[in-house]
C-alpha positions in Angstrom: 17.0 40.7 81.9 19.5 43.1 80.0 21.6 41.3 77.3 25.2 40.9 78.4 27.6 39.1 76.1 31.4 38.5 76.3 34.4 37.6 74.4 37.0 35.1 76.4 40.2 34.5 74.7 42.8 32.4 76.2 46.4 33.8 76.4 47.9 30.9 74.4 49.0 33.4 71.7 48.2 36.6 69.9 44.6 37.5 68.6 44.2 35.4 65.2 41.7 35.9 62.6 39.2 33.2 63.9 39.3 34.7 67.3 38.7 38.1 65.8 35.5 36.8 63.8 34.3 35.6 67.3 34.9 38.9 68.9 33.2 40.8 66.2 30.3 38.4 66.1 29.6 38.6 69.8 30.1 42.4 69.8 27.6 42.8 67.0 25.0 40.7 69.0 25.4 43.0 72.2 25.4 46.1 70.3 22.3 45.0 68.2 20.5 44.4 71.7 21.7 47.5 73.2 23.4 45.3 75.9 26.8 45.0 77.3 29.9 43.5 75.9 32.5 42.3 78.2 36.0 40.8 77.8 37.2 38.0 80.0 40.9 36.7 80.0 40.9 32.8 80.4 44.3 32.7 81.9 43.8 29.7 84.3 46.3 27.2 82.5 49.7 28.7 83.2 51.7 25.8 81.5 49.9 26.7 78.2 50.3 30.5 78.4 52.4 32.4 76.3 54.1 35.3 77.9 52.9 38.7 76.6 49.9 37.1 74.9 47.2 38.4 77.1 48.6 42.0 76.9 48.9 41.8 73.1 45.2 40.4 72.8 44.0 43.5 75.0 45.9 45.9 73.2 44.8 44.8 69.8 40.9 44.7 70.6 40.5 48.7 70.8 42.4 48.9 67.6 39.5 47.0 65.9 37.0 49.1 67.7 36.1 46.5 70.2 36.2 48.1 73.5 34.7 46.2 76.4 32.0 48.1 78.8 33.5 47.1 82.0 37.1 46.4 83.2 38.5 43.1 81.9 38.2 40.0 84.1 41.3 37.8 84.7 40.5 34.3 85.6 43.9 34.1 87.3 42.1 36.3 90.1 39.2 34.2 90.7 40.7 31.3 92.5 38.7 32.0 95.7 35.4 31.7 93.5 36.4 28.5 91.9 37.3 27.2 95.3 33.8 28.0 96.6 32.1 26.3 93.7 34.2 23.2 94.2 33.4 23.1 97.8 29.6 23.2 96.9 29.9 20.4 94.5 32.0 18.4 97.0 29.5 19.1 99.9 26.8 17.7 97.9 28.8 14.5 96.8 28.8 15.5 93.1 32.6 15.2 92.6 35.0 12.6 93.4 38.8 12.1 93.4 40.3 10.1 90.6 43.8 8.8 90.0 42.9 6.8 86.7 45.6 7.3 84.0 44.5 7.8 80.4 46.1 4.2 79.7 43.8 2.8 82.2 40.8 4.5 80.8 41.9 3.4 77.3 39.7 0.2 77.4 36.6 2.3 78.0 37.4 4.7 75.0 39.0 7.1 77.5 35.6 7.7 79.2 35.1 7.6 82.8 31.6 6.5 83.9 29.5 6.0 87.0 31.9 7.5 89.4 33.9 4.1 89.3 37.8 4.3 89.0 39.5 1.6 87.1 42.1 1.2 89.8 41.0 2.6 93.5 44.2 1.4 95.2 46.2 3.9 97.0 48.7 5.8 94.8 51.6 8.3 95.7 50.2 11.4 93.7 47.4 14.1 93.8 44.0 13.1 92.3 42.2 14.9 89.7 38.5 15.5 90.7 35.6 14.6 88.2 32.1 15.7 88.3 29.5 12.7 88.5 27.6 12.4 85.1 24.4 10.4 85.4 22.5 8.8 82.5 20.9 12.1 81.6 20.3 13.8 78.1 21.2 17.5 77.9 19.1 19.5 75.3 19.4 23.0 74.4 18.5 25.5 71.5 21.4 26.9 69.8 20.3 30.3 68.4 21.9 29.6 65.1 22.3 25.8 64.8 19.0 24.8 66.3 18.0 22.1 68.8 21.0 20.1 70.2 21.0 17.0 72.3 23.8 15.1 74.0 23.9 12.2 76.4 26.8 13.1 78.5 27.4 9.6 80.0 28.2 8.3 76.7 30.0 11.1 75.1 32.3 12.4 77.8 31.5 10.7 81.0 32.5 12.0 84.5 34.7 14.9 83.5 37.6 16.7 85.2 36.8 19.9 87.0 40.0 20.2 89.0 43.2 18.8 87.5 45.9 16.7 89.5 48.1 19.8 89.4 45.5 21.9 91.2 44.4 24.0 88.4 40.7 24.3 87.6 39.2 23.2 84.4 38.0 25.6 81.5 34.6 24.1 82.1 34.1 25.2 85.7 35.8 28.4 85.5 33.7 29.3 82.5 30.3 28.6 84.1 31.4 30.3 87.3 32.4 33.4 85.7 29.5 33.6 83.2 27.3 33.5 86.1 29.3 36.3 88.2 29.4 38.5 85.2 25.7 38.2 84.4 26.3 36.9 81.0 22.8 36.2 79.3 24.1 35.3 75.9 27.2 33.4 74.7 28.4 33.8 71.1 31.5 31.7 70.3 33.0 29.6 67.8 31.7 26.1 67.0 34.8 24.5 68.3 33.3 25.2 71.6 29.9 23.5 70.8 30.8 20.3 72.5 31.6 22.2 75.7 28.0 23.3 76.0 26.2 20.3 77.3 28.8 19.9 80.1 28.7 23.7 81.1 24.8 23.3 81.2 25.1 20.2 83.5 27.5 22.2 85.7 25.0 25.2 85.9 22.4 22.8 87.1 24.5 21.2 89.6 25.7 24.7 90.9 22.0 26.2 90.7 23.1 28.7 88.0 21.1 30.1 85.2 21.8 28.9 81.7 22.6 31.6 79.0 21.6 31.4 75.5 24.3 30.0 73.1 25.1 30.9 69.6 28.0 29.0 67.8 29.5 30.8 65.0 31.0 28.8 62.0 34.8 28.2 62.2 37.2 29.9 60.0 39.4 27.5 58.0 42.1 27.6 55.5 41.8 26.5 52.2 43.0 23.0 53.2 39.8 22.8 55.5 42.1 23.4 58.7 40.8 25.4 61.4 42.5 28.6 62.0 44.3 28.6 65.4 47.0 30.8 67.2 49.7 28.7 65.5 48.4 29.5 62.0 50.2 32.2 60.2 47.4 32.8 57.8 45.9 36.3 57.9 48.0 37.9 60.4 46.1 40.4 62.7 47.8 43.9 62.3 46.3 46.3 64.9 48.5 49.0 63.2 46.4 48.5 60.1 43.0 47.1 61.2 40.6 48.1 58.6 41.5 45.4 56.1 41.4 42.5 58.4 38.1 43.9 60.1 36.5 44.1 56.5 37.4 40.5 56.0 36.0 39.5 59.4 32.6 41.3 58.6 32.4 39.8 55.2 32.9 36.3 56.7 29.8 37.1 59.1 27.9 38.1 56.0 27.8 42.0 56.6 27.6 44.2 53.8 30.6 46.5 53.3 31.0 50.1 52.4 32.3 50.3 48.7 35.1 52.6 49.6 37.8 52.3 52.4 36.6 53.7 55.6 37.8 53.9 59.2 37.0 51.0 61.7 34.3 52.8 63.5 32.5 53.5 60.3 32.9 49.8 59.3 31.3 48.8 62.5 28.5 51.1 62.3 27.8 50.2 58.8 27.8 46.5 59.9 25.0 47.1 62.6 22.7 48.6 60.0 19.7 46.0 59.7 21.9 43.5 61.5 19.9 40.3 62.6 21.8 37.8 64.6 19.4 35.1 63.2 20.9 35.8 59.9 24.5 35.2 60.9 26.0 32.2 58.9 25.6 29.0 60.5 27.2 26.3 58.3 30.4 24.8 59.9 33.5 24.6 57.9 33.2 27.8 56.1 36.5 29.0 54.7 38.1 32.4 53.6 41.0 33.0 51.1 
């Protein structure tokens, strides 16, 4: 199967340095494999969305030489596909309605298990819908971090795939859209490593292929805190992209030209002798 990678930001703020590193890493892997590189806007959580953030992210990427090979997919347009996946899970009895509150689940460590709600008495509110998680161990080989194993029943239990407010979860939307877009390789930050086992279980429940996963180290500040959209360190300036792109490539272990060059030349230089297996894999890397 032809390599297909993707970068999938959420519009909860403008593009920040940590997200740029993930975008560059996924782009390098796709170009190294002569594959496609796609962009998907994960705009399925309106309460958390920052107005204008999606447009700002999409405007910034080309300034850093990161142009997708197909039109951007907006998850906000994909409701029918999520409805179909949900209906499939419901028809096979793999999901169930749940009105348990966080306080009710607190006694069990906040984990819902065995499809058994704490209080199944009628309530006057819409339920969330959870995916049943049996006592199964999910094992996969991360292309950077090596073998990974997780027993989902113990770590996360039955997890929500449709919230009480009607919005679908990141886990379901991500799985459905990776399959729809033909994504073969997922390159993303290690903050999403703990989502992988859940996504693999969902793929199995829906009869979908499992891509290869490669989780890049997180960019942290000098205090060890993960950079986020709320961080003001190393602002992304699309008007002057080369210095920030150099910093991102250096974080990913790529050699840099010894003179100032344009963005396209920086990326071309980074692809020379590029080997995805030699990307940094240590979690908690920092930059200053």
